[in-house]
SERO-4910 file (N, C-alpha, C, O; in steps of 0.05 Angstrom, whole numbers):
BEGIN
 pado doro    nc1    nc2    nc3   cac1   cac2   cac3    cc1    cc2    cc3    oc1    oc2    oc3
  Unk    A     18    195   -171     44    183   -168     41    155   -155     25    151   -136
  Unk    A     55    136   -166     54    108   -156     72    105   -132     96    113   -133
  Unk    A     62     94   -110     78     89    -86     96     64    -90     86     44   -100
  Unk    A    121     66    -83    139     44    -85    137     25    -61    137     35    -38
  Unk    A    134     -1    -66    133    -21    -45    155    -41    -51    154    -55    -71
  Unk    A    175    -44    -33    196    -63    -37    185    -91    -31    174    -96    -10
  Unk    A    187   -108    -51    176   -135    -49    191   -154    -67    196   -148    -91
  Unk    A    200   -176    -56    215   -196    -71    203   -224    -65    209   -236    -45
  Unk    A    186   -234    -84    173   -260    -79    193   -283    -78    186   -305    -68
  Unk    A    217   -279    -88    237   -300    -87    245   -307    -58    254   -329    -53
  Unk    A    242   -288    -40    249   -292    -12    233   -315      0    242   -329     18
  Unk    A    209   -320    -10    191   -341      1    201   -369     -6    194   -388      7
  Unk    A    218   -371    -26    229   -397    -34    250   -407    -15    252   -431    -10
  Unk    A    266   -389     -4    288   -397     13    281   -393     42    268   -373     49
  Unk    A    290   -412     59    286   -408     88    305   -386     97    323   -378     82
  Unk    A    300   -374    120    316   -352    130    346   -359    130    363   -342    125
  Unk    A    352   -384    137    380   -393    138    393   -394    110    417   -389    107
  Unk    A    377   -400     90    387   -402     63    388   -375     48    402   -373     28
  Unk    A    375   -355     59    373   -329     45    400   -314     46    410   -307     67
  Unk    A    411   -311     22    435   -294     19    428   -274     -2    409   -277    -17
  Unk    A    444   -253     -4    439   -233    -25    440   -246    -53    425   -239    -70
  Unk    A    459   -265    -56    461   -279    -81    437   -296    -88    428   -297   -111
  Unk    A    425   -309    -68    401   -326    -72    376   -309    -78    360   -317    -95
  Unk    A    374   -287    -64    349   -272    -65    349   -250    -86    329   -245    -99
  Unk    A    371   -236    -89    373   -214   -108    388   -224   -132    412   -223   -134
  Unk    A    372   -232   -152    384   -244   -176    370   -232   -200    351   -217   -197
  Unk    A    378   -238   -223    367   -227   -248    340   -241   -255    338   -254   -276
  Unk    A    321   -237   -238    295   -250   -242    272   -230   -245    249   -236   -237
  Unk    A    278   -206   -255    257   -185   -256    233   -194   -272    210   -186   -266
  Unk    A    236   -210   -293    214   -219   -309    194   -235   -292    170   -231   -292
  Unk    A    206   -254   -277    189   -271   -260    176   -254   -238    152   -257   -233
  Unk    A    192   -237   -224    181   -220   -203    157   -203   -212    137   -202   -199
  Unk    A    161   -190   -235    140   -172   -245    114   -188   -252     92   -179   -245
  Unk    A    117   -211   -264     94   -228   -271     80   -238   -245     56   -238   -244
  Unk    A     96   -246   -226     85   -255   -200     69   -233   -187     46   -238   -178
  Unk    A     80   -209   -185     66   -187   -173     40   -180   -187     19   -176   -174
  Unk    A     41   -179   -213     17   -170   -229     -4   -191   -231    -28   -185   -231
  Unk    A      3   -217   -233    -16   -238   -237    -27   -251   -212    -49   -261   -211
  Unk    A    -10   -249   -191    -18   -263   -166    -10   -293   -166    -15   -307   -147
  Unk    A      2   -302   -188     12   -330   -189     36   -333   -170     49   -313   -164
  Unk    A     41   -357   -162     65   -360   -145     90   -362   -162     89   -367   -186
  Unk    A    113   -358   -149    139   -356   -162    145   -381   -179    153   -379   -202
  Unk    A    141   -404   -167    149   -429   -181    131   -434   -205    140   -445   -225
  Unk    A    105   -427   -203     87   -430   -226     96   -413   -249     96   -423   -272
  Unk    A    103   -388   -244    112   -370   -265    138   -380   -277    142   -381   -301
  Unk    A    157   -388   -259    183   -397   -268    180   -422   -286    192   -422   -308
  Unk    A    164   -441   -278    160   -465   -294    144   -459   -320    149   -471   -341
  Unk    A    125   -440   -318    110   -432   -342    128   -419   -363    125   -425   -387
  Unk    A    146   -403   -354    165   -390   -373    184   -411   -385    191   -409   -408
  Unk    A    192   -431   -369    209   -452   -379    194   -468   -400    205   -475   -421
  Unk    A    169   -475   -395    153   -490   -414    149   -475   -440    151   -486   -462
  Unk    A    144   -449   -437    140   -432   -461    167   -430   -477    166   -430   -501
  Unk    A    189   -429   -462    216   -428   -475    221   -454   -491    234   -453   -512
  Unk    A    211   -476   -482    214   -501   -496    199   -500   -523    208   -512   -543
  Unk    A    176   -486   -523    160   -483   -547    173   -464   -567    175   -469   -590
  Unk    A    181   -440   -556    191   -419   -573    221   -421   -580    230   -410   -600
  Unk    A    236   -436   -564    265   -439   -567    279   -413   -561    302   -410   -570
  Unk    A    266   -395   -547    279   -371   -537    284   -375   -507    270   -391   -494
  Unk    A    304   -362   -496    309   -364   -467    285   -354   -452    270   -337   -461
  Unk    A    281   -365   -427    256   -359   -412    251   -329   -407    228   -320   -407
  Unk    A    272   -313   -404    268   -285   -397    271   -266   -420    273   -242   -416
  Unk    A    271   -276   -445    272   -258   -468    244   -247   -473    224   -259   -466
  Unk    A    243   -223   -485    217   -210   -489    199   -227   -506    175   -228   -501
  Unk    A    209   -240   -527    192   -257   -544    178   -278   -527    155   -283   -530
  Unk    A    193   -291   -509    183   -313   -493    162   -303   -473    140   -313   -471
  Unk    A    170   -282   -457    151   -274   -436    126   -260   -448    105   -260   -436
  Unk    A    129   -248   -472    105   -236   -485     86   -258   -492     61   -255   -488
  Unk    A     95   -280   -503     78   -303   -510     65   -315   -485     42   -322   -485
  Unk    A     81   -317   -464     71   -328   -438     49   -310   -428     27   -320   -420
  Unk    A     53   -284   -427     33   -265   -418      8   -266   -435    -15   -265   -425
  Unk    A     12   -267   -462    -11   -268   -480    -28   -293   -475    -53   -291   -476
  Unk    A    -15   -315   -468    -30   -339   -463    -46   -338   -437    -63   -354   -432
  Unk    A    -40   -318   -420    -54   -314   -395    -72   -289   -396    -80   -279   -376
  Unk    A    -78   -279   -421    -97   -257   -424    -85   -229   -421   -100   -210   -417
  Unk    A    -59   -226   -424    -47   -200   -423    -41   -190   -451    -34   -206   -469
  Unk    A    -43   -164   -455    -39   -152   -482    -16   -131   -479    -16   -115   -460
  Unk    A      2   -131   -499     23   -111   -499     13    -86   -511      0    -86   -532
  Unk    A     19    -63   -498     10    -37   -507     35    -20   -514     56    -24   -503
  Unk    A     30      0   -531     51     19   -538     56     37   -514     39     40   -497
  Unk    A     80     50   -512     85     68   -490     65     90   -488     57    102   -508
  Unk    A     57     97   -463     40    120   -459     58    145   -460     80    144   -450
  Unk    A     47    167   -470     63    191   -472     48    214   -459     23    215   -460
  Unk    A     63    232   -447     51    255   -434     45    277   -455     49    272   -479
  Unk    A     36    300   -447     29    322   -465     52    332   -482     48    345   -502
  Unk    A     76    327   -473    100    336   -487    111    314   -506    131    318   -519
  Unk    A     96    291   -507    104    270   -525    126    251   -513    137    235   -528
  Unk    A    132    255   -488    152    238   -475    139    216   -459    117    218   -450
  Unk    A    154    193   -457    143    171   -441    144    179   -412    160    196   -404
  Unk    A    127    166   -396    126    171   -367    148    157   -352    158    136   -361
  Unk    A    157    168   -330    174    153   -312    155    133   -298    131    138   -296
  Unk    A    166    111   -289    150     90   -276    135    102   -253    111     95   -249
  Unk    A    147    118   -237    133    130   -213    110    148   -221     92    152   -204
  Unk    A    110    158   -245     88    176   -254     70    162   -275     53    176   -288
  Unk    A     73    137   -279     57    122   -299     27    125   -291     20    120   -269
  Unk    A     10    133   -310    -18    138   -304    -34    112   -301    -51    106   -318
  Unk    A    -29     98   -280    -42     73   -274    -70     78   -263    -74     97   -247
  Unk    A    -89     61   -270   -115     62   -258   -113     53   -229    -96     36   -223
  Unk    A   -129     64   -211   -127     56   -182   -129     26   -177   -116     16   -159
  Unk    A   -145     12   -193   -148    -16   -189   -136    -32   -213   -144    -55   -218
  Unk    A   -117    -20   -226   -105    -32   -250    -80    -49   -243    -67    -45   -222
  Unk    A    -73    -67   -261    -49    -83   -259    -34    -81   -285    -44    -85   -306
  Unk    A     -8    -73   -282      8    -68   -305     36    -81   -302     47    -81   -280
  Unk    A     47    -91   -323     74   -101   -324     88    -82   -343     81    -80   -367
  Unk    A    108    -68   -333    121    -46   -349    149    -54   -357    165    -63   -341
  Unk    A    154    -50   -383    180    -56   -394    196    -29   -395    188    -10   -408
  Unk    A    218    -29   -380    236     -6   -382    260    -14   -398    260    -35   -411
  Unk    A    281      1   -397    305     -7   -412    319    -30   -399    335    -27   -380
  Unk    A    314    -54   -409    327    -78   -398    317    -87   -371    331   -102   -357
  Unk    A    293    -79   -363    281    -87   -337    251    -89   -339    239    -74   -355
  Unk    A    239   -107   -324    210   -110   -322    202   -104   -293    215   -114   -275
  Unk    A    181    -89   -290    171    -83   -263    140    -83   -264    129    -84   -285
  Unk    A    127    -81   -241     98    -83   -240     86    -60   -224     98    -50   -204
  Unk    A     63    -51   -232     46    -33   -217     20    -46   -212      6    -54   -231
  Unk    A     13    -50   -187    -12    -63   -179    -27    -45   -160    -18    -37   -139
  Unk    A    -51    -38   -169    -69    -20   -153    -54      6   -144    -57     14   -121
  Unk    A    -39     18   -162    -25     43   -156      0     40   -140     13     59   -133
  Unk    A      9     15   -135     34     10   -120     54     -2   -139     50    -23   -152
  Unk    A     78     10   -140    100      1   -156    114    -21   -140    126    -16   -119
  Unk    A    112    -46   -149    122    -69   -135    148    -80   -148    147    -88   -171
  Unk    A    170    -80   -133    195    -90   -143    214    -94   -120    209    -85    -97
  Unk    A    237   -107   -125    257   -111   -104    275    -86   -101    290    -84    -81
  Unk    A    273    -68   -120    288    -43   -118    272    -21   -133    256    -28   -150
  Unk    A    278      4   -127    262     26   -137    273     36   -164    293     49   -165
  Unk    A    259     29   -186    266     38   -213    246     60   -222    242     63   -246
  Unk    A    234     74   -202    214     94   -208    222    116   -227    206    128   -241
  Unk    A    248    122   -228    258    144   -245    263    135   -273    268    151   -291
  Unk    A    261    109   -278    265     98   -305    241    103   -322    218    105   -312
  Unk    A    244    105   -348    223    110   -367    207     85   -372    218     63   -377
  Unk    A    180     88   -371    162     65   -377    159     64   -407    146     81   -419
  Unk    A    170     43   -419    167     39   -448    141     25   -453    120     33   -443
  Unk    A    141      4   -468    116    -11   -472    107    -24   -446    123    -27   -428
  Unk    A     82    -32   -445     72    -44   -420     51    -65   -427     40    -66   -450
  Unk    A     45    -82   -408     26   -104   -412      3    -99   -393      6    -90   -370
  Unk    A    -21   -105   -403    -45   -100   -387    -64   -124   -390    -67   -135   -412
  Unk    A    -76   -132   -368    -96   -153   -369   -121   -143   -383   -131   -122   -375
  Unk    A   -131   -158   -402   -155   -149   -417   -179   -166   -408   -178   -190   -406
  Unk    A   -200   -152   -404   -226   -165   -397   -246   -157   -419   -244   -136   -431
  Unk    A   -265   -174   -422   -287   -166   -439   -313   -167   -422   -314   -181   -402
  Unk    A   -332   -152   -431   -356   -150   -415   -379   -165   -429   -383   -163   -453
  Unk    A   -394   -179   -413   -417   -193   -423   -442   -182   -409   -441   -172   -387
  Unk    A   -464   -185   -423   -489   -176   -412   -508   -200   -410   -511   -216   -429
  Unk    A   -519   -203   -387   -538   -225   -382   -563   -218   -398   -576   -197   -395
  Unk    A   -571   -237   -416   -594   -232   -434   -620   -229   -419   -637   -214   -427
  Unk    A   -623   -243   -397   -648   -243   -382   -650   -218   -365   -671   -203   -366
  Unk    A   -630   -212   -348   -631   -190   -330   -620   -164   -342   -627   -142   -332
  Unk    A   -604   -166   -362   -592   -142   -374   -568   -131   -359   -557   -110   -366
  Unk    A   -560   -145   -337   -537   -136   -321   -511   -144   -335   -509   -166   -347
  Unk    A   -491   -127   -333   -465   -132   -345   -446   -143   -324   -449   -138   -300
  Unk    A   -427   -158   -333   -406   -168   -315   -380   -172   -330   -381   -176   -355
  Unk    A   -358   -171   -316   -331   -175   -328   -326   -204   -331   -334   -221   -315
  Unk    A   -312   -211   -352   -304   -238   -357   -275   -238   -366   -265   -218   -376
  Unk    A   -261   -260   -362   -233   -262   -370   -230   -257   -400   -249   -259   -415
  Unk    A   -206   -252   -407   -198   -248   -435   -207   -272   -452   -205   -295   -443
  Unk    A   -216   -266   -476   -226   -287   -494   -202   -304   -503   -181   -293   -510
  Unk    A   -206   -330   -503   -184   -348   -509   -173   -345   -538   -150   -352   -543
  Unk    A   -189   -334   -556   -179   -330   -583   -162   -305   -586   -150   -301   -607
  Unk    A   -160   -289   -565   -143   -266   -566   -157   -240   -574   -144   -220   -580
  Unk    A   -183   -241   -575   -199   -218   -584   -216   -208   -560   -228   -225   -546
  Unk    A   -217   -182   -557   -234   -172   -536   -262   -171   -547   -267   -159   -568
  Unk    A   -281   -184   -534   -308   -186   -544   -328   -170   -526   -324   -168   -502
  Unk    A   -347   -159   -538   -369   -145   -524   -395   -158   -532   -401   -158   -556
  Unk    A   -409   -168   -513   -435   -181   -520   -458   -163   -512   -481   -170   -516
***
């Protein structure tokens, strides 16, 4: 089971005097989930989604836009995981790897699981995890020593094994 951790990176943008429920709790789940999973700061993700929206002509928080943004940063969209009964998992029971990072698409909401912790500004753990995004790495082997090491996602979009 994934532990829920209440976290809202948008709070860092506003000083304590400026923080109101309206300023901090807004429809920014796409940005929040990407910030939690990637480790990028809020403004970088926000501006990156805006730049991608200018290319795609889709609004910044549409699935088409954020999918392309994530793909450009080495994330791959996966089909929903299903349990033994063929049903999708609830977010709180999503079979995340202990050191894995996932961005999960639920019905009209995006959330993140990072190292087994469900990170969001509110607990959507009972919602069904539909498709999800996962950071892809490829492994290279040092020709001289024979030791393997992880490397970032290949820029051409293909997972390579050397």
